C-alpha positions in Angstrom: 0.6 -47.5 3.8 -1.7 -45.0 2.2 -0.6 -41.9 4.2 2.7 -40.4 5.3 5.8 -39.4 3.5 6.2 -42.9 1.9 2.5 -43.6 1.3 0.6 -44.1 -1.9 -1.0 -40.6 -1.8 2.4 -39.0 -1.3 3.7 -41.0 -4.2 1.1 -39.7 -6.6 1.6 -36.1 -5.4 5.3 -36.4 -5.9 4.8 -38.0 -9.3 2.6 -35.1 -10.4 5.2 -32.6 -9.2 7.9 -34.5 -11.0 5.9 -34.5 -14.3 5.3 -30.7 -13.9 9.0 -30.1 -13.4 9.8 -32.2 -16.5 7.4 -30.1 -18.5 8.8 -26.9 -17.2 12.4 -28.1 -17.9 11.4 -28.9 -21.5 9.7 -25.5 -22.0 12.8 -23.7 -20.6 15.1 -25.7 -22.7 13.1 -24.8 -25.8 13.3 -21.1 -24.8 17.1 -21.3 -24.4 17.5 -22.9 -27.8 15.3 -20.2 -29.4 17.2 -17.4 -27.6 20.6 -18.9 -28.6 19.4 -19.0 -32.2 18.3 -15.3 -32.1 21.6 -14.4 -30.4 23.6 -16.2 -33.1 21.7 -14.3 -35.8 22.7 -11.0 -34.2 26.3 -11.6 -33.5 27.9 -13.9 -36.2 26.7 -12.4 -39.5 24.3 -9.6 -39.1 21.1 -10.8 -40.6 19.5 -7.6 -41.9 16.1 -9.3 -42.5 16.0 -10.4 -38.8 16.9 -6.9 -37.7 14.2 -5.5 -39.9 11.7 -7.8 -38.2 12.8 -6.8 -34.8 12.6 -3.1 -35.6 9.1 -3.5 -37.1 7.8 -5.4 -34.1 9.4 -3.3 -31.4 9.0 0.2 -32.9 6.0 -0.3 -35.2 8.1 0.9 -38.0 7.1 0.5 -41.6 8.3 1.4 -45.1 7.0 4.3 -47.0 3.6 3.5 -48.5 2.9 0.7 -46.0 0.0 0.8 -43.7 0.7 -0.3 -40.2 -2.1 -2.1 -38.3 -1.9 -2.5 -34.5 -3.5 -5.7 -33.3 -4.0 -5.9 -29.6 -3.9 -9.3 -27.9 -7.0 -10.1 -25.8 -5.5 -10.4 -22.3 -8.5 -12.4 -21.1 -8.0 -15.1 -23.8 -6.5 -18.3 -22.5 
């Protein structure tokens, strides 16, 4: 009753896996919504402000007279 494929221990293990899968599904769904939003900004009406943000982040590009600061993320931080 406590062990085996249908036992109580197996039930709790499967429940933990199920909860983790639900969390992963929600995270992935949120990422899809975010990417769909970014995609819509790029293809429907070109949002120049959004493109400017992308250029600044990707190429470290700034306007004349601006000072660009590079902030490195601490890879060991969790």
